N, C-alpha and C positions, 0 to 999 in steps of 0.2 A: 473212535475217539469222539466223545460228546462234549460239547461246551455249553455252559449255561449262560444265558444273557441276564438273568436276574442277579444282581449283586447280593452277596451274602452280607451279614451284619459286619463281619470283619473287613470286608472289601470297602464298605461304606465309610468305615473309620469312626462312625458315631452311632451309638445306640440311642434309645429313647431317653435314657437318663442323661447322657452327655448333651443331647439336644436341648432338653429341659434346663439343664445346668447353664448352658451357653445363652439360652433365651433369658433366664433370670439374671445372669451376669450382665447382659447387655442393657438391662433396665435398672441395674444398680441395687444397692443395699435395701432400699425400700421394697422392691419386688420380693426379695428374699424374706423380709420381715412380714410382708402381706401373705406370702405363701405359708409361712410358719403359723401365723394367726389363724388363717383359714384351715390349716391342718388341725390346730387345737380345737377349732369350732366343730368340724365335721367328724373327726376321728382323732382323739387326743394322742394315741401313740404315733400317729404320722407327724403331728406338730412337734412332739418330743424328739422324734427321729430327725426332723429338719433342724431343730435347734442344736442337737448334738452334732450334726453334720456341718452346720454353720460355724460352730465353735472349733471343731476338729480341723476344718479346712481353712480356718482363719478368715472366713468371709465376714464374721461378726466384727472383727477388729482389724479390718484391711488397711488401716492407716488414715481413713478419712476423718477420724476424730483426733488424730495426733496434731501437735502444733506444727504450723507451717512457717515458723519464724526463722528458719535457717536460710542462709544465703541461697538464692536461686542459682541453679546451674543451668547452663544453656549450651547447646551445641554451636560449634563455629559455623558461621554463615559462609566462610571461605573468603570474606573480605576483612582483612585485619583492621583496617580503619574503622569499619562499622562495628566490629567486635570490641575494639577499645572504647569507642563512643558508648556502646551499650553497657559495657562493664562500668564505666565512669558514671553514667546516668543511673544505673541500679544502685551503685554505692552511694551516690548523692541522695537518692530517694530514701534509702535505708537510714542515712544520717538524719534527714529531715523528719522521717517517721519517729526516730528515737527522740529528737528534740521536741517534737509535738507531743509525744507521750509524756516526756518529762514536764512540759508546760501544763498538760492536763493534770498531772499528779500534783503539781504545785497549786493549781486552782482547787483541786479537791481538798488538799491540806488546808488551804486558806479558808475555804468554806467550813470545813470541820472545826477549825479554830474559832471562827466567828460564831458558829452555833454553839460551841462549848462556852465561849465567853458570855454569850447571851443567856445561856442556861445558868451560869454561875451568878450573873447579875440578878437574874430572876430569883434565884435561890436566896441570895443575900437580901434582897427586898422583902421576900416572904419571911425570912428570919427576923428582920428588923420589925416588920408589922406584927409578927407574933409576939415579940418581946414588948412592944409598946401596948398591945392588947392585953397582955397578962398584967402589966403594971397598973 
């Protein structure tokens, strides 16, 4: 009976492709995009293959671009008083954020209205000066 000490590819659990994939995953979406661009530069079918793989494996749209406006979920710390405090604080901060965004929207609306009113006044002055110049 002979045993081999060199691990085979299946015993290692990862081939070169899996190692490269894990290396790129550890560095984020930017590394995948850089690899794809380099693939297009050096050998366009490789870049195309990377793009197809990124779309197929959903690495291109992995949720980093999705809105993060949902209520945050957190694991229990084991201390119910702290968890209640944390939940109340997060709720208060979300309410304050909503109020601040509403305030900013009111400011934008007021600025838009003042700019529009100034435009209309300018337009009326120009119309009056055109009428008096024609007469």
